[in-house]
NULUM-925740 format. One record per residue (C-alpha): x, y, z. Coordinates in Angstrom, 1 decimal, padded with zeros to 4 digits. Layout:
<vextors>
u;v;w
X;Y;Z
...
</vextors>
This chain:
<vextors>
u;v;w
-020.3;-019.5;-011.6
-018.1;-020.5;-008.6
-018.4;-023.8;-007.5
-020.8;-024.4;-004.6
-017.7;-025.9;-002.2
-016.2;-022.6;-002.2
-019.2;-020.8;-001.5
-018.5;-020.8;002.6
-015.1;-019.3;002.2
-016.9;-016.5;000.0
-019.0;-015.5;002.8
-019.3;-012.0;004.3
-017.1;-011.6;007.0
-020.3;-010.9;009.1
-021.5;-014.7;008.8
-019.2;-015.1;011.5
-020.1;-015.4;015.2
-020.0;-012.2;017.0
-018.9;-009.8;013.9
-021.2;-007.1;013.5
-020.9;-003.8;012.4
-018.5;-002.9;014.8
-015.8;-005.0;014.5
-016.7;-005.5;010.7
-014.7;-001.9;010.4
-011.5;-002.6;011.6
-011.5;-006.0;009.2
-012.2;-004.0;006.6
-009.4;-001.7;007.3
-007.3;-004.5;006.4
-008.9;-005.9;003.6
-010.5;-008.7;005.5
-014.3;-008.7;003.9
-014.7;-012.6;003.8
-014.1;-015.5;005.1
-011.6;-016.6;003.3
-009.9;-013.1;003.7
-009.5;-014.0;007.6
-008.5;-017.7;006.6
-005.3;-016.4;004.9
-004.4;-013.6;006.9
-000.8;-015.1;008.1
000.4;-014.7;011.7
003.6;-012.2;011.5
005.2;-013.6;014.1
004.8;-015.9;017.2
004.9;-015.7;020.8
006.4;-019.0;022.7
005.6;-019.6;026.4
007.5;-022.0;028.7
005.3;-024.0;031.1
007.0;-023.5;034.6
005.7;-025.0;038.2
008.3;-022.9;040.1
009.6;-018.9;039.3
013.1;-019.1;038.8
015.3;-016.2;038.5
017.3;-018.4;035.3
013.6;-017.7;033.4
013.9;-013.7;033.7
013.4;-012.8;030.1
011.6;-015.3;029.0
007.4;-015.7;028.4
006.2;-018.3;030.8
003.0;-020.0;031.9
002.5;-020.4;035.7
-000.2;-021.4;037.9
000.0;-018.9;041.0
-002.3;-018.5;043.9
-003.6;-014.9;044.8
-002.2;-013.6;047.8
-002.9;-009.6;048.2
-003.9;-006.6;046.3
-001.7;-003.4;046.8
-002.3;000.3;045.7
-001.7;003.9;046.9
-005.0;005.1;046.0
-003.5;007.7;043.5
-005.2;007.0;040.3
-001.5;007.4;038.7
-000.2;004.8;040.6
-000.3;001.2;039.6
-002.2;-001.9;041.1
000.4;-004.7;042.4
-001.0;-008.1;042.9
001.1;-010.4;044.9
000.7;-013.7;044.2
002.7;-017.0;044.8
003.7;-020.5;043.3
003.5;-023.6;044.7
006.8;-023.5;046.3
005.6;-019.9;048.3
007.9;-017.9;046.1
006.4;-014.6;045.5
005.7;-012.8;042.1
004.2;-009.0;042.0
001.9;-008.8;039.2
001.8;-005.1;038.0
-001.2;-002.9;036.2
-001.2;000.4;035.4
-004.0;002.8;034.6
-007.6;001.7;034.2
-006.5;-001.6;034.1
-006.4;-002.2;038.2
-009.9;-002.7;038.7
-010.5;-005.4;035.8
-007.4;-007.2;037.2
-009.2;-007.0;040.8
-011.5;-009.0;039.5
-009.6;-011.2;037.5
-007.5;-012.0;040.3
-009.8;-012.7;043.6
-007.4;-013.0;047.3
-007.1;-016.4;047.7
-008.2;-017.9;044.3
-005.3;-019.7;042.2
-005.3;-018.7;038.7
-003.0;-019.5;035.1
-001.2;-016.8;034.2
001.1;-016.4;031.1
003.6;-013.2;030.2
006.9;-012.1;030.2
008.8;-012.7;033.5
010.9;-009.5;035.0
013.3;-008.6;037.8
012.6;-005.1;039.8
015.3;-005.3;042.1
014.9;-008.1;044.4
011.6;-009.2;043.1
010.4;-011.2;040.5
007.5;-009.3;038.8
005.3;-009.3;035.6
003.6;-006.2;034.5
000.8;-006.7;032.8
000.3;-010.6;031.9
-001.6;-011.5;028.3
-003.6;-014.3;029.6
-004.9;-015.2;033.3
-007.5;-018.3;033.3
-009.2;-020.4;035.7
-007.5;-023.4;036.5
-009.1;-026.2;034.2
-010.6;-023.5;032.4
-010.9;-022.9;028.4
-009.1;-019.7;028.6
-005.7;-021.0;029.3
-003.0;-019.4;027.5
-001.3;-021.9;025.1
002.2;-022.4;024.8
002.7;-020.9;021.2
000.3;-018.1;019.9
000.1;-016.3;016.7
000.5;-012.4;016.3
-001.5;-011.2;013.5
-001.3;-007.7;011.7
-004.0;-005.5;013.3
-005.5;-002.5;013.1
-007.5;000.1;015.7
-010.5;-001.7;017.3
-008.6;-005.4;016.9
-007.1;-007.4;019.4
-004.7;-010.2;018.4
-006.9;-012.6;020.4
-009.9;-011.7;019.2
-008.2;-012.1;015.5
-007.1;-015.4;016.4
-010.9;-016.7;017.4
-012.2;-015.0;014.3
-009.0;-017.3;012.2
-010.2;-020.6;014.3
-014.1;-019.5;013.2
-013.0;-019.3;009.6
-010.7;-022.7;009.4
-013.5;-024.5;011.5
-015.9;-025.6;008.2
-012.8;-025.8;005.5
-014.5;-027.6;002.5
-012.3;-030.8;001.6
-010.9;-030.0;-001.9
-009.1;-032.2;-004.3
-005.3;-031.8;-004.9
-004.5;-029.3;-008.0
-000.4;-029.8;-007.6
001.4;-032.6;-009.6
001.6;-035.9;-007.5
005.5;-035.7;-008.2
006.0;-032.2;-007.1
004.1;-032.5;-004.3
005.9;-035.5;-002.7
009.3;-033.9;-003.8
008.8;-031.0;-001.8
007.2;-032.7;001.4
004.2;-030.3;001.1
000.8;-031.3;002.7
-002.7;-030.8;001.0
-004.3;-027.7;001.2
-006.4;-027.6;004.3
-004.1;-029.3;006.6
-001.5;-026.1;005.4
-003.8;-023.8;006.1
-004.9;-025.2;009.4
-000.9;-025.5;010.2
000.2;-021.6;009.5
-002.1;-020.4;011.9
-000.9;-023.2;014.6
002.8;-022.8;014.2
005.7;-021.2;012.6
005.8;-023.6;009.8
007.8;-022.7;006.5
006.7;-025.8;004.4
003.2;-024.9;005.0
003.5;-021.1;003.7
005.5;-022.1;001.1
002.7;-024.8;-000.5
000.1;-021.5;000.1
002.1;-019.6;-001.8
002.7;-021.8;-004.4
-001.1;-022.1;-005.0
-001.8;-018.5;-005.9
001.8;-018.6;-007.9
000.0;-021.5;-009.5
-003.2;-020.4;-010.1
-001.6;-016.6;-012.0
000.4;-018.9;-014.1
-002.3;-021.2;-015.0
-004.9;-018.1;-015.7
-002.0;-016.3;-018.3
-001.4;-019.6;-020.4
-005.7;-020.2;-020.3
-005.4;-016.1;-021.5
-002.8;-016.8;-024.2
-004.2;-019.8;-025.3
-007.9;-018.2;-026.2
-006.3;-015.1;-027.5
-004.4;-017.5;-030.3
-007.5;-019.1;-031.0
-009.2;-015.8;-031.5
-006.9;-014.7;-033.7
-006.2;-011.0;-034.7
-006.0;-008.8;-037.6
-002.6;-008.9;-039.4
-001.0;-005.2;-039.6
001.4;-004.4;-042.3
001.8;-000.7;-043.2
002.6;000.8;-046.5
005.0;003.5;-045.1
003.2;006.5;-045.8
003.0;008.1;-042.1
006.3;006.4;-041.0
008.8;007.5;-043.8
007.0;011.1;-043.0
007.5;010.8;-039.3
010.4;013.7;-038.0
011.9;012.4;-034.8
013.6;014.6;-032.9
016.6;012.1;-032.5
018.3;009.3;-034.7
016.7;005.7;-033.4
019.4;003.6;-031.7
020.1;000.0;-032.7
017.9;-001.0;-029.7
015.0;000.5;-030.8
015.4;-000.4;-034.6
016.0;-004.5;-033.5
012.6;-003.8;-031.0
010.4;-002.2;-034.0
011.2;-005.2;-036.0
010.2;-007.4;-033.5
007.1;-005.3;-032.9
006.3;-005.0;-036.9
006.7;-008.6;-037.4
004.0;-009.9;-034.4
001.4;-007.4;-035.7
002.0;-008.7;-039.3
000.7;-012.0;-038.1
-002.4;-013.3;-036.8
-001.3;-014.4;-033.9
-002.7;-011.6;-031.4
001.0;-010.0;-030.2
001.4;-009.9;-026.5
004.4;-008.2;-026.0
006.5;-006.6;-023.1
008.6;-003.9;-023.6
011.2;-003.4;-021.2
013.3;000.1;-021.5
015.2;002.0;-018.8
013.8;005.6;-018.1
014.5;007.5;-021.5
015.5;004.9;-023.3
012.8;005.9;-025.8
009.5;003.7;-025.1
007.6;005.7;-026.8
009.0;006.3;-029.7
008.9;002.6;-030.6
005.2;002.4;-029.5
004.6;005.6;-032.0
006.2;003.5;-035.0
003.7;000.3;-034.6
000.6;002.8;-034.0
001.0;004.3;-037.2
001.5;001.1;-039.0
-001.9;000.4;-038.0
-003.5;003.9;-039.0
-001.4;003.0;-042.4
-003.5;-000.2;-042.4
-006.4;001.9;-042.0
-007.2;000.6;-038.1
-007.0;002.3;-034.8
-004.7;002.2;-032.4
-005.0;003.3;-028.6
-002.7;004.2;-025.7
-003.4;003.2;-021.8
-001.6;005.8;-019.2
-001.9;004.9;-015.3
-002.1;009.0;-014.5
-004.0;011.4;-015.7
-000.8;013.8;-016.0
001.1;011.3;-018.1
-002.1;010.3;-020.2
-002.1;014.3;-021.1
001.9;014.4;-022.1
001.6;011.8;-023.8
-001.1;012.9;-026.1
000.7;016.8;-026.1
003.9;014.9;-027.1
002.3;012.6;-029.8
000.6;016.0;-030.9
003.7;017.2;-031.4
005.5;014.6;-033.4
002.3;013.8;-035.5
002.2;017.8;-036.6
001.6;017.5;-040.6
000.8;014.0;-040.8
-003.1;013.0;-041.7
-003.6;011.0;-038.7
-006.6;012.4;-035.6
-005.3;012.1;-032.2
-008.2;012.2;-029.5
-007.6;012.0;-025.7
-010.7;010.2;-023.3
-009.9;010.5;-019.6
-012.8;010.5;-016.8
-012.3;014.3;-017.3
-013.7;014.6;-020.6
-017.6;015.1;-020.4
-020.8;016.0;-022.3
-020.7;017.1;-025.8
-016.6;016.4;-025.7
-016.7;013.1;-024.7
-019.7;012.6;-027.1
-017.9;013.8;-030.1
-014.7;011.7;-029.4
-017.0;008.4;-028.5
-018.7;009.1;-031.9
-015.3;009.2;-033.6
-013.8;006.3;-032.6
-017.1;004.5;-033.4
-017.2;005.8;-037.3
-013.0;004.9;-037.3
-012.5;009.0;-037.8
-010.1;008.9;-034.9
-006.9;007.1;-035.3
-005.0;006.9;-032.4
-006.5;007.6;-028.6
-004.8;008.4;-025.9
-006.4;008.1;-022.3
-006.7;006.3;-019.0
-008.7;003.4;-017.7
-011.9;005.3;-019.4
-010.6;004.3;-022.9
-011.7;000.6;-022.3
-014.8;001.0;-020.4
-018.4;-000.6;-021.8
-019.5;002.4;-023.3
-016.6;003.2;-025.8
-016.8;001.2;-029.1
-013.9;000.9;-031.8
-014.6;000.7;-035.3
-011.6;-001.3;-036.0
-009.0;-001.3;-032.5
-006.2;-003.5;-033.7
-003.4;-002.5;-031.1
-003.3;-001.4;-027.5
-000.6;000.0;-026.0
000.0;000.1;-022.4
002.2;002.3;-020.0
003.5;001.8;-017.0
000.4;-000.4;-015.6
000.8;-002.8;-013.2
-002.6;-003.6;-012.8
-003.8;-004.2;-016.4
-004.1;-008.5;-015.6
-005.3;-011.5;-017.4
-008.9;-010.1;-016.7
-008.3;-006.8;-018.4
-006.5;-008.0;-021.1
-009.7;-010.2;-022.0
-011.4;-006.9;-021.7
-009.2;-006.0;-024.2
-009.8;-008.6;-026.4
-013.6;-007.4;-027.0
-012.7;-004.3;-028.2
-012.0;-005.1;-032.0
-012.6;-006.5;-034.8
-010.4;-009.3;-033.9
-008.3;-009.4;-030.8
-006.2;-006.8;-030.5
-002.5;-006.9;-030.5
-001.2;-005.7;-027.2
001.9;-004.0;-026.5
002.8;-003.5;-022.4
005.6;-000.9;-021.9
007.3;-000.5;-018.4
010.4;002.0;-017.5
010.7;-000.3;-014.3
013.4;-002.8;-015.3
011.8;-006.2;-014.2
014.0;-009.3;-012.5
013.3;-012.2;-014.6
011.3;-013.9;-011.8
009.1;-010.9;-011.6
008.5;-010.6;-015.1
007.4;-014.3;-015.3
004.8;-013.9;-012.5
003.2;-011.0;-014.1
003.5;-011.3;-017.7
004.2;-014.9;-017.5
002.3;-015.4;-020.8
004.2;-012.7;-022.8
007.0;-012.5;-025.1
009.6;-010.4;-023.8
011.5;-007.1;-026.0
014.4;-004.8;-024.2
015.9;-001.2;-024.8
018.9;-001.4;-023.6
020.9;001.5;-024.4
020.2;005.4;-024.0
019.8;007.6;-027.3
022.7;009.6;-028.0
023.1;012.8;-026.4
021.6;011.6;-023.0
024.5;012.2;-020.0
024.3;009.7;-017.2
023.0;011.6;-013.7
025.6;012.4;-011.4
023.9;011.3;-008.3
025.1;012.3;-004.3
024.0;011.3;-000.9
023.7;013.8;001.3
022.6;014.3;005.4
019.6;016.5;005.8
021.9;018.3;008.6
023.0;019.8;005.1
019.8;021.3;004.1
020.8;025.0;004.0
023.8;024.0;001.9
020.7;022.4;-000.4
019.1;025.7;-000.6
021.3;027.5;-001.5
022.2;025.1;-004.2
018.9;025.3;-005.6
019.4;028.8;-005.3
022.4;029.3;-007.4
020.4;026.0;-009.7
017.1;028.3;-010.4
019.2;031.4;-011.0
021.2;029.7;-014.1
017.9;029.4;-015.6
016.8;026.0;-015.1
014.4;023.8;-013.1
014.5;021.3;-010.3
012.0;018.9;-008.7
011.7;018.7;-004.5
010.2;015.1;-003.5
008.6;014.5;-000.6
007.2;010.9;000.9
004.2;013.0;002.7
001.6;015.4;001.5
001.2;016.9;005.3
002.7;016.7;008.6
001.5;013.5;010.5
001.9;013.3;014.5
004.9;012.1;015.8
006.5;011.8;012.2
009.6;013.2;011.4
009.0;012.7;007.9
009.3;016.1;005.5
005.6;017.1;004.3
005.3;018.4;000.7
002.8;020.7;001.8
005.3;022.0;004.6
008.1;022.0;002.6
007.1;024.0;000.0
005.8;026.4;002.0
009.5;027.2;003.3
010.6;027.3;000.2
008.1;029.4;-001.3
009.5;032.1;001.9
012.8;031.9;000.2
011.6;031.5;-004.2
008.5;033.2;-004.1
005.9;032.3;-006.7
008.8;030.1;-008.5
007.6;027.2;-006.1
004.9;025.1;-007.1
003.4;022.2;-005.5
001.7;018.7;-006.7
000.3;015.5;-005.0
-002.0;012.9;-005.4
-004.9;014.3;-003.5
-005.2;016.9;-005.7
-008.3;017.1;-008.3
-007.4;016.2;-011.7
-008.1;019.8;-013.3
-005.8;021.5;-010.5
-002.9;019.0;-010.9
-002.6;019.1;-014.4
-002.5;023.3;-014.4
000.0;023.2;-012.1
002.2;020.6;-014.2
001.3;022.8;-017.7
002.7;026.0;-015.1
006.2;024.3;-014.7
006.3;022.6;-018.1
006.1;025.8;-019.3
008.8;027.4;-017.0
006.2;029.7;-015.5
007.3;027.9;-012.2
010.8;026.9;-011.6
010.7;024.7;-008.5
008.2;021.9;-008.2
007.7;020.3;-004.9
005.9;017.2;-005.1
005.3;013.7;-003.5
005.6;010.6;-005.5
002.8;011.6;-008.2
005.9;012.6;-010.5
007.7;009.2;-010.3
006.3;008.1;-013.9
006.5;009.6;-017.3
007.0;013.5;-016.7
009.1;014.9;-019.1
010.7;018.7;-018.5
014.2;018.8;-020.2
014.8;021.8;-018.5
014.3;020.5;-015.4
018.2;019.3;-014.3
018.2;018.8;-010.3
016.0;016.4;-008.7
016.0;016.5;-004.7
014.6;012.9;-002.9
014.2;014.2;001.0
013.9;011.2;003.1
015.5;009.1;000.5
016.5;006.1;002.7
012.8;005.7;003.1
012.2;004.8;-000.6
013.1;001.3;-002.2
015.4;001.3;-005.2
013.2;001.0;-008.1
011.0;004.0;-006.9
014.4;006.2;-006.4
015.1;005.4;-009.9
011.9;006.4;-011.5
012.5;009.9;-009.7
015.8;009.7;-010.7
014.6;009.6;-014.2
012.4;012.8;-014.5
015.9;014.6;-014.8
018.8;013.7;-017.3
016.1;013.9;-020.1
018.0;017.2;-022.2
021.8;017.4;-022.8
022.3;019.3;-019.5
024.7;017.9;-017.0
021.7;016.6;-014.0
022.3;016.4;-010.8
019.8;013.8;-008.1
020.4;014.7;-004.7
019.3;011.4;-002.0
018.8;013.4;001.3
018.8;011.3;003.6
018.3;011.0;007.3
021.3;011.4;010.0
020.8;007.8;011.3
019.8;005.4;008.7
019.8;001.1;008.7
022.4;-000.7;007.1
019.5;-001.8;003.9
018.6;001.9;003.7
022.8;002.9;003.3
023.2;-000.7;001.0
020.1;001.3;-001.2
022.1;004.6;-001.4
025.5;003.4;-002.4
023.9;001.4;-004.9
022.1;004.4;-006.6
025.0;006.5;-006.2
027.1;003.7;-007.9
025.1;003.0;-011.0
022.3;004.0;-013.4
021.7;000.6;-014.6
018.1;-000.2;-013.8
018.3;-003.8;-014.9
020.5;-004.0;-012.0
018.7;-001.9;-009.7
015.9;-003.9;-010.1
017.2;-007.0;-009.3
019.0;-005.5;-006.1
015.8;-004.1;-005.3
014.0;-007.4;-005.0
016.3;-008.8;-003.0
016.5;-006.3;-000.5
013.1;-005.6;000.2
012.0;-008.7;001.7
008.6;-010.1;001.9
006.1;-006.9;002.2
006.9;-005.2;-000.9
007.6;-005.8;-004.2
009.5;-003.4;-006.6
007.3;-000.6;-004.9
004.0;-002.6;-006.1
002.9;-003.7;-002.6
003.1;-000.3;-001.0
001.3;001.3;-004.2
-001.4;-001.6;-003.8
-000.4;-003.3;-006.9
001.3;-006.6;-006.2
-000.3;-009.7;-008.2
000.1;-011.6;-004.8
-001.4;-011.3;-001.3
000.2;-013.8;-000.2
003.2;-015.0;-001.8
006.3;-013.1;-000.4
009.2;-011.9;-003.3
011.3;-014.5;-001.5
008.6;-017.6;-002.3
008.2;-015.6;-006.0
011.7;-016.0;-006.6
011.8;-019.7;-005.9
008.4;-020.8;-007.1
007.3;-018.9;-009.8
009.3;-021.3;-012.4
008.4;-024.3;-010.9
004.5;-022.8;-011.0
004.9;-021.9;-014.8
006.4;-025.5;-015.4
003.6;-027.3;-013.9
000.8;-025.0;-015.3
002.4;-026.2;-018.7
002.1;-030.0;-017.3
-001.1;-029.5;-016.7
-002.3;-028.2;-020.3
-000.1;-030.2;-022.1
000.3;-033.6;-020.5
-002.8;-033.5;-017.8
-006.1;-033.0;-020.3
-006.1;-028.9;-019.2
-009.2;-028.2;-017.0
-011.4;-031.5;-018.3
-009.0;-033.9;-016.8
-009.1;-035.4;-013.3
-006.7;-032.9;-012.0
-008.0;-030.1;-014.2
-011.2;-030.5;-012.2
-009.1;-029.9;-009.1
-007.3;-026.6;-010.9
-010.4;-025.0;-011.9
-011.3;-024.8;-008.4
-008.1;-023.4;-007.5
-008.2;-020.6;-009.9
-011.7;-019.7;-008.7
-010.6;-019.9;-004.8
-007.6;-017.5;-006.2
-009.9;-015.2;-007.8
-007.9;-016.1;-011.3
-011.6;-017.4;-012.9
-010.9;-015.3;-016.0
-008.8;-018.0;-017.3
-012.1;-020.5;-016.9
-013.5;-017.7;-019.0
-011.4;-018.4;-021.8
-012.7;-021.7;-022.2
-016.0;-020.4;-022.9
-015.5;-017.9;-025.3
-016.5;-014.8;-022.6
</vextors>
């Protein structure tokens, strides 16, 4: 149960004065559903104003605050003409206040002739006149609406003004609870950080990096503490040791010999699952490194030991591809493999559930459906999670209740993760790395080309298809958006069909599962030759005959995403090419990204550079897809503070009495505040 002291922060946003259904909608679009969300909705910029008593040409270009007397209203009478209001400072220097459109009527009421008003805005010069277009504040002298010298600029959505957002933030901050300090005292002092409540107040009042760092640290600390609690809880609950007899592994016919890196990682995994301590291991391997083969060996060891294994994929396309690939590899072996996604219904689903419950299904492949409450396993001993950033600590706890003991867990990713991010997302896990590619894999040749040469690219595609090969063409959008110059997948597919006819297929994330699968199956079988797609094909799609990847508007993608897309080709022995089509004019960061893609195929180097180049707002492509574990901490703050947070969490548990000591009681509040209370549930055995 959440402590009562935090309940006001978790109250519905409509509990704030003046927030009804109409205002709740734009707030909801920003993800602001509770009072806490408003309090943690930080400014992205600041407007600073200079208080002046007299108008001066030297202040042109500056935001000023000044008291003026209104002298006259003038307009031509035309609806399109601006209203000009003439005002004067205390010395009689004139200022023209200009209002366009419907603001004229409002301005006349706010600025009656002969009255004195406090105004603020950017001072401009128009000919010989000093001018202010649409002052941002107009207030009576001594009134409550006078502008401050610093004003926060918030992220907004349609129907929400910056002024209203500031008012909501003030209401959310007006009654903050007094919480005990959870940060270790010497750390707090060494960083010169203020307390939680003053820091939260400060970030809404001025641009203060120390206050932002302290609040980001709270989020990172709660995350590290929760993961350590989950790891400790899993260690207490014990797993069933898995030792196979080789009856299946020795008969497995692989399409190529295992690399030294694969052999090393297999030994690490088999050593883990042979213990009663539950395995929690992260397996990193670049695109095409052979992670699935490693996972299959571990799953077969489980089946040899008379138990069950499961593999979770992030999308239905990838789940079905894994299922088909594993079926092929397991052909001739006495292993019963099944698939379960949201699409399996009726008798087929019932038969699968019965097979899991009675143990006749040995390996299950699927999406999140495989861990739902209704899915019961007779003896689940190993779960493999493929490319799943959202599988956080609470999901790991849910999984721990699915087996006879705690199932061993292997999390795989083909997006190499910088150390700081790996610690942030998978801090309680051991780590393995497949750092070499299977023999016969040739590096993908990457070229950067301007969109001006699109006709040449299409001719190149024609030659490629004529040679019997297949190609991907990736676009960033599904359909045209007004005022957007990005190529839309639907429009591009139609254009390419005019040239290549039925050889062209289209797949995107808005398609229904069966429709999407049908398109992919036709492409995998070679029935269609050119697949136009959005980034739905980013992870896992394996078509060895596809040896050309074209990424349109490549300068708009992050490095990690480009690397994943490039990994869809080069999966056979054929020489493969990735064309990154850029806009004619691109920024310096985009230019640096594309140059690095051309220079290297090393996913680990690319991941580190991606973290450096993206900056606040995007974390290895995770924030743009809604998968970031953090809402407050920026990539820079993660890099700087995650190690400190990990050490502090360890110190709390090992030296300061865990959650039972005085500091631990405060840390419990931190866990609840950041909704990492899954860690607390472990202490109750939940």
